[in-house]
C-alpha positions, 0 to 999 in steps of 0.5 A, a space after each residue: 608430892 613434889 618428891 616423886 616429881 623430883 625423883 622422876 626428873 633426876 632419873 629421866 635426866 640421868 638416862 638421857 645424859 647417859 644415852 647422849 654419850 654415844 650420839 653426835 654433838 659438842 658440849 658447852 664446856 662452861 659449868 653452871 655457877 654454884 647453886 645457892 639458896 637464900 634461907 627465907 626469914 620465916 625459916 631462919 633460926 630453925 637449925 633443922 631446916 637450915 641444915 636441911 637446906 644447906 645439905 640439899 644445896 650441897 648435894 644438888 651442886 655435887 650432882 650438877 658437877 657430876 653431870 657436867 663432868 660426865 658430859 665433858 668426859 664423854 665429849 671425845 666419844 660423842 658421835 662415834 659408833 661403838 665399832 669405831 672405838 678402840 679397846 682402850 676407848 671402850 675401857 675408858 668410857 666404861 670406867 667413866 660410866 661406872 664412876 658416874 653410876 657410883 656417884 649417882 647411887 650416892 646421890 640417890 641415897 642422899 635424895 631419899 634422906 632429903 625426902 624423909 627429912 623434908 617430910 618430917 620437917 613439914 609436919 612441924 611447920 606453920 602455914 607461913 613456914 611451910 610456904 617458905 619451905 615450898 619456895 625453897 623446894 621450888 628453887 631446887 626444882 628450877 635448878 634441876 630444870 636448868 641443868 636439863 635444859 642446858 643438856 637437852 640437845 647434848 648428843 643430838 645431830 647438829 644441823 648445818 647452818 
């Protein structure tokens, strides 16, 4: 199902971004705009689905901001070898990564909860509502792809022009 694909995208991106902090390239400091999902008419009035969509949207925005914060905080260390870092820089970088891992642990729990809620909700939907929910889930996936695309080159060597 989409949930496995979603989790794989999330964790592959996290690994890539964490690795990128030791590589060479500047990050675009502009954050992506807040992610917003319009609830389809077929799902309006269903409080459980509306709550699920709202909570999922909020969680995805928090995740996006955490990733963008990480990229910004890692920027001073990008391109440096470990041997070039001072002890203080190593401590700061370690703290940044620990905070990020803690935040991502909370996000992973939220993703698991979202998965369970989505499965429970899907069982009670008619075909039109299920199609509308699929559209919403696709928009969540598109946002993840947008974040992945934004940072796909973060940390890679930039060729001279």
